[in-house]
C-alpha positions in Angstrom: 0.0 0.0 0.0 1.6 3.3 1.1 5.1 3.3 2.3 6.2 5.4 5.3 7.7 8.0 2.9 4.5 8.0 0.8 2.3 8.6 3.9 4.6 11.5 5.0 4.4 13.1 1.5 0.6 12.6 1.5 0.1 14.4 4.8 2.5 17.2 3.8 0.5 17.8 0.6 -2.8 17.5 2.5 -1.6 20.0 5.1 -0.3 22.4 2.4 -3.7 22.2 0.6 -5.6 22.9 3.9 -3.4 25.9 4.6 -3.8 27.2 1.1 -7.6 26.8 1.3 -7.6 28.6 4.6 -5.6 31.5 3.2 -8.0 31.7 0.1 -11.1 31.8 2.3 -9.6 34.4 4.7 -8.6 36.6 1.7 -12.0 36.3 0.1 -13.6 37.2 3.5 -11.4 40.3 3.9 -12.2 41.3 0.3 -15.9 41.1 0.9 -15.6 43.0 4.2 -13.5 45.7 2.5 -16.0 46.1 -0.3 -18.9 46.5 2.2 -16.9 49.0 4.2 -16.2 50.9 1.0 -19.9 51.0 0.1 -20.8 52.3 3.6 -18.1 55.0 3.3 -19.3 56.0 -0.2 -22.9 56.2 1.0 -21.9 58.3 4.0 -19.8 60.6 1.8 -22.7 61.0 -0.6 -25.1 61.9 2.2 -22.6 64.4 3.6 -22.5 66.1 0.2 -26.2 66.9 0.5 -27.0 70.0 2.6 -29.1 69.5 5.7 -30.7 72.9 5.2 -30.6 76.1 3.3 -30.8 79.6 4.8 -32.5 82.2 2.6 -34.8 85.2 2.7 -38.5 84.6 3.6 -40.8 87.6 4.0 -37.8 89.9 4.5 -36.2 87.8 7.2 -33.7 85.0 7.3 -35.3 81.6 7.3 -34.0 78.0 7.6 -35.4 75.5 5.2 -34.8 71.8 5.7 -33.3 70.0 2.7 -35.7 70.0 -0.3 -38.6 71.5 1.7 -40.5 74.6 0.4 -41.6 76.0 3.8 -39.2 77.3 6.4 -39.0 75.3 9.7 -37.4 78.3 11.5 -37.4 82.0 10.9 -34.7 84.2 12.4 -35.3 87.7 13.7 -32.8 89.1 11.2 -34.0 91.6 8.6 -32.3 90.9 5.3 -32.6 94.6 4.3 -30.2 95.4 7.2 -27.5 93.2 6.0 -24.5 94.2 3.9 -25.2 93.8 0.1 -22.9 90.8 -0.3 -24.8 89.0 2.5 -28.2 90.1 1.0 -27.1 88.6 -2.3 -26.0 85.3 -0.7 -29.2 84.9 1.2 -31.4 85.8 -1.7 -29.8 82.8 -3.6 -29.7 80.7 -0.5 -26.8 79.4 1.6 -26.5 75.6 1.9 -25.4 74.3 5.2 -24.0 70.7 5.6 -24.1 70.1 9.3 -25.6 71.3 12.6 -22.3 73.1 13.5 -22.5 75.3 10.4 -26.2 76.1 11.2 -25.4 77.0 14.8 -22.5 79.2 13.8 -24.6 81.1 11.2 -27.3 81.6 13.8 -24.8 82.9 16.3 -23.2 85.2 13.7 -26.4 86.8 12.7 -28.2 87.0 16.1 -28.2 90.1 18.2 
């Protein structure tokens, strides 16, 4: 049947095949994990690119509009007519804000 040397070679080959299969499975698992993480990162980046709100003039005052809504959810007690012309132009077009920190900063900057 098998000689002692043949058995030894057989088990060496079997061990090498098992180790190779383990490496392939681990590599594939890491690749799938990496692709899922990349998709999550891309989705988060795409969401960050969309503004959370826009600040623009509404009935002569600054108003905050949530993303893609037509009615303001907050109106500030800041008369646009009292602002410098550059600011008036910016708020007439609308200023997109991408996070709560930017919104808080803008409110602080234009509050009394």
